[in-house]
C-alpha positions in Angstrom: -116.7 14.4 -6.6 -118.6 13.8 -9.8 -120.7 16.7 -11.2 -124.3 15.5 -12.0 -125.2 15.6 -15.6 -127.9 18.1 -16.6 -131.4 17.0 -17.5 -131.7 16.1 -21.2 -134.3 18.9 -21.3 -131.4 21.4 -21.4 -129.8 19.8 -24.4 -126.2 20.0 -25.6 -125.7 23.7 -24.9 -125.8 24.8 -21.4 -129.1 26.2 -20.4 -130.8 25.4 -23.7 -134.0 23.4 -23.5 -135.0 20.7 -25.9 -138.6 20.7 -27.1 -140.7 17.8 -28.1 -141.5 14.3 -26.9 -139.2 12.1 -24.9 -139.3 8.3 -25.1 -137.4 7.6 -21.9 -137.2 9.2 -18.4 -135.6 12.6 -18.3 -134.1 12.4 -14.8 -133.7 15.4 -12.5 -135.0 18.6 -14.0 -132.2 21.1 -13.1 -134.0 24.5 -13.6 -131.1 26.3 -11.9 -129.0 25.5 -15.0 -131.4 27.1 -17.4 -130.2 30.5 -18.6 -133.5 32.3 -18.2 -133.9 35.6 -20.2 -136.3 38.5 -20.2 -138.7 38.9 -23.2 -136.3 41.5 -24.6 -133.4 39.1 -24.5 -131.3 40.1 -21.5 -130.5 37.7 -18.7 -132.5 38.0 -15.4 -131.2 37.6 -11.9 -131.1 34.3 -10.1 -133.9 35.5 -7.8 -136.1 36.5 -10.8 -135.4 33.1 -12.4 -136.4 31.3 -9.2 -139.6 33.3 -8.9 -140.6 32.4 -12.4 -140.2 28.6 -11.8 -143.4 26.8 -10.9 -144.5 23.2 -10.4 -147.5 21.1 -9.6 -148.6 17.5 -9.5 -152.1 16.0 -9.6 -153.0 12.3 -9.0 -156.5 11.2 -9.5 -158.4 7.9 -9.5 -161.9 7.3 -10.8 -164.5 4.5 -10.9 -168.2 4.3 -11.3 -169.8 6.9 -9.0 -166.4 7.4 -7.3 -163.5 9.8 -7.6 -160.5 10.7 -5.5 -157.8 13.3 -6.2 -154.9 15.3 -4.8 -152.9 18.2 -6.1 -149.7 19.8 -4.7 -148.6 23.2 -6.1 -145.1 24.7 -5.4 -143.9 28.2 -6.2 -141.2 30.5 -4.8 -143.9 31.9 -2.4 -144.8 28.5 -0.9 -146.7 25.2 -1.3 -150.3 24.3 -1.1 -152.4 21.2 -1.6 -156.0 19.9 -1.9 -157.4 16.4 -1.8 -160.9 14.9 -1.9 -163.0 11.8 -2.0 -166.4 11.4 -3.7 -168.2 8.1 -3.2 -171.9 7.5 -4.1 -172.8 11.2 -3.7 -170.8 11.9 -0.5 -168.0 14.4 -0.8 -165.1 15.0 1.6 -162.3 17.5 1.0 -159.0 18.7 2.5 -157.1 21.9 1.9 -153.6 22.6 3.1 -151.3 25.6 3.0 -147.6 25.4 3.9 -146.3 27.6 6.8 -143.0 28.1 8.6 -142.0 24.8 10.3 -144.0 22.5 7.9 -142.4 19.9 5.8 -142.3 21.2 2.2 -140.5 19.5 -0.7 -141.1 19.0 -4.4 -139.4 16.2 -6.4 -137.1 17.5 -9.1 -137.3 14.0 -10.8 -140.8 13.0 -12.0 -139.8 9.3 -11.8 -137.8 9.3 -8.6 -138.3 11.3 -5.5 -140.8 12.7 -2.9 -143.2 15.6 -3.1 -144.6 16.4 0.4 -146.6 19.0 2.3 -147.0 17.9 5.9 -148.7 20.3 8.3 -150.4 20.1 11.7 -153.8 19.7 9.9 -152.7 16.9 7.7 -150.3 15.8 5.0 -150.2 15.0 1.3 -147.3 12.9 -0.1 -146.5 11.7 -3.6 -143.6 9.2 -3.9 -142.1 8.0 -7.1 -139.5 5.2 -7.6 -138.6 2.0 -9.4 -141.5 0.2 -7.7 -144.1 2.7 -9.0 -146.0 5.7 -7.7 -147.8 6.3 -4.4 -150.2 8.9 -3.1 -150.7 9.2 0.7 -153.1 11.7 2.2 -153.5 11.7 6.0 -155.9 13.8 8.0 -158.6 13.3 10.7 -161.4 13.5 8.1 -159.8 12.2 4.9 -157.2 9.5 4.1 -156.1 8.2 0.7 -153.5 5.4 0.1 -153.1 4.8 -3.6 -150.4 2.9 -5.6 -150.1 2.4 -9.4 -147.5 1.7 -12.1 -146.9 3.9 -15.2 -147.7 2.6 -18.7 -147.1 4.4 -22.0 -146.0 7.6 -20.3 -146.4 10.9 -22.1 -143.2 13.1 -21.7 -143.3 16.5 -23.4 -141.4 19.8 -23.2 -142.9 22.8 -25.0 -142.0 26.5 -25.3 -144.1 28.7 -23.0 -144.4 32.4 -23.5 -141.5 34.3 -25.1 -138.7 32.7 -23.0 -140.1 30.0 -20.8 -140.7 26.3 -21.2 -143.0 23.7 -19.6 -142.3 20.0 -19.0 -145.3 17.8 -18.6 -145.4 14.0 -17.8 -148.7 12.2 -17.8 -150.2 8.7 -17.6 -153.9 7.9 -17.7 -156.1 4.8 -17.1 -153.6 2.6 -15.2 -154.9 0.1 -12.5 -155.2 1.6 -9.1 -154.7 -0.2 -5.8 -155.4 0.9 -2.3 -158.0 2.4 0.0 -159.6 5.8 0.7 -161.8 7.0 3.6 -163.7 10.2 4.0 -166.4 10.8 6.6 -168.6 7.8 6.7 -167.6 6.6 3.2 -164.8 4.5 1.9 -163.6 3.0 -1.4 -161.4 0.0 -2.2 -159.9 0.9 -5.6 -159.3 -2.7 -6.7 -162.8 -3.8 -5.8 -164.4 -1.1 -8.0 -161.8 -1.6 -10.7 -160.7 2.0 -10.4 -158.1 3.6 -12.8 -155.5 6.3 -12.0 -154.2 9.4 -13.6 -150.9 11.3 -12.9 -149.8 14.7 -14.0 -146.4 16.1 -13.2 -145.9 19.6 -14.6 -143.0 22.0 -14.0 -141.1 24.8 -15.7 -141.2 28.5 -16.4 -145.0 28.6 -16.8 -146.9 31.7 -17.8 -147.5 34.0 -14.7 -151.1 34.4 -15.9 -152.7 31.4 -17.6 -155.9 29.5 -18.2 -156.7 26.1 -19.4 -159.5 23.6 -20.0 -158.9 19.8 -19.5 -160.7 16.5 -19.9 -159.6 13.1 -18.9 -161.3 9.7 -19.3 -160.1 6.6 -17.4 -162.5 3.7 -18.2 -163.0 0.1 -19.0 -164.5 -0.8 -22.3 -167.2 -3.5 -22.5 -164.5 -6.0 -23.7 -162.3 -5.3 -20.7 -159.7 -3.1 -22.4 -158.7 0.1 -20.6 -159.1 3.5 -22.3 -157.5 6.7 -21.2 -158.0 10.1 -22.9 -156.2 13.3 -22.1 -157.1 16.5 -24.0 -156.6 20.1 -23.1 -156.7 23.7 -24.4 -154.5 26.5 -23.2 -151.6 24.5 -21.8 -149.2 22.9 -24.3 -150.0 23.9 -27.9 -146.8 25.7 -28.8 -146.1 23.5 -31.8 -146.6 20.3 -29.8 -149.7 19.0 -28.0 -150.2 16.8 -25.0 -153.5 15.5 -26.4 -153.5 11.7 -26.6 -155.2 8.5 -25.7 -154.1 5.1 -24.2 -155.7 1.8 -25.3 -154.6 -0.9 -22.9 -151.5 1.2 -22.1 -150.5 1.9 -25.7 -150.5 5.6 -26.4 -151.6 7.4 -29.7 -151.8 11.1 -30.4 -154.8 13.3 -30.9 -155.3 16.7 -32.5 -156.7 19.8 -30.8 -159.8 20.0 -28.5 -162.7 22.4 -28.4 -164.5 22.8 -25.1 -168.1 23.9 -24.8 -169.5 24.4 -21.3 -171.3 26.9 -19.1 -168.6 29.0 -17.5 -171.1 30.3 -14.9 -172.2 26.8 -13.9 -169.4 24.3 -14.7 -171.4 21.4 -13.3 -173.8 21.6 -16.2 -173.0 19.2 -19.2 -169.8 19.7 -21.2 -169.0 18.9 -24.8 -165.4 18.2 -25.9 -164.8 17.8 -29.6 -161.6 16.9 -31.6 -160.5 19.4 -34.2 -159.3 16.5 -36.3 -162.6 14.6 -36.2 -161.1 11.9 -34.0 -163.4 12.1 -31.0 -166.6 13.6 -29.7 -167.4 13.5 -25.9 -170.2 14.6 -23.6 -169.6 14.9 -19.9 -172.0 15.0 -17.0 -170.6 16.0 -13.7 -171.5 14.0 -10.5 -169.8 16.6 -8.3 -166.9 19.1 -8.3 -164.1 20.6 -6.4 -164.1 24.4 -6.6 -161.7 27.1 -5.4 -162.0 30.8 -5.8 -159.2 32.9 -4.3 -157.6 36.3 -5.0 -154.4 37.7 -3.4 -151.2 39.4 -4.4 -149.3 36.1 -4.3 -151.8 33.9 -6.2 -155.3 34.3 -7.7 -157.3 31.3 -9.0 -160.7 30.5 -10.3 -160.6 26.7 -10.3 -163.2 24.1 -11.1 -162.4 20.4 -11.3 -165.4 18.1 -12.0 -165.7 14.4 -11.8 -168.4 12.3 -13.4 -169.0 10.3 -16.6 -168.5 10.6 -20.3 -170.4 9.4 -23.3 -169.3 9.6 -26.9 -166.7 8.0 -29.2 -163.1 8.1 -30.3 -161.2 6.7 -33.3 -157.9 4.8 -32.9 -155.0 5.1 -35.3 -156.2 1.8 -36.9 -159.6 3.4 -37.5 -161.4 1.4 -34.8 -164.4 3.4 -33.4 -164.6 3.0 -29.7 -167.9 3.9 -28.0 -168.0 5.3 -24.5 -171.0 5.0 -22.1 -170.9 6.1 -18.5 -167.1 6.2 -18.7 -165.6 7.8 -15.5 -163.3 10.8 -15.7 -162.6 14.5 -15.0 -163.0 17.9 -16.6 -161.4 21.1 -15.4 -161.5 24.8 -16.0 -158.7 26.9 -14.4 -157.7 30.6 -14.4 -154.5 31.2 -12.5 -152.3 34.2 -11.8 -149.3 33.1 -9.7 
């Protein structure tokens, strides 16, 4: 029987991660082969290593006055998910928590496998394979069936805290196909020319963290697609995940400064590039909010969807102007 090769994230020495950008799929991420250490340098137990490993995925799709999204989070203490649909001012949401007897699995390979939480109240499933990505949400009140193909994928591994690492894989502003229904509303993603976003994040993330995030997925007046992904508080350990996609071709951006009302996150936001490459203003149409505190997990989470105005410079110096460009912003505090 052949022994599977380790993920390239672990490098040439057993248990040693490789930091930086990857141009090709990384395969299965074998965290059990990582020699996780304490901040003082000693090895930790297998149980402590497993408890420190965390993963989540988010798939979102936006169009004019429309947004749909689903996130699935997996830790050693269990799995949870949320999903929503917002169409022309009508909002429908679903929250799921895994219990004994539920179907719970998280794909170790971001490009091939199934992430699933299926309960008596509903299910959220993310499938990845050679034919592309699929999101399926099923419940009495909300259903989402979304498919898309990756283009210009961002793959990045960064140091996290004194001994951890985070692997993130993202794509923004790819054509979306499928349907969503919530309450009395529905959306046909192709009809409204909606664009999708996918975030796969896994690793030994900080047990207490915060971040801000902005994502644009829009069509320019000339028909080209524009995707922007910028954040603060996630992957700035010598590398950044900040970048943009113009018709599927990715280029890097510098840091991002977020200015918004933390007591009322649905008020306008400003997001500015530290390198002078972009300036964005965001107006929320609606938001998904979660505020929960427990010994296992505490979160103060705000994900907004609406429209952006502003500008961005390409590597070639072309200034692209945004007007009513659909997208997301997010503010998250998390202790897990």
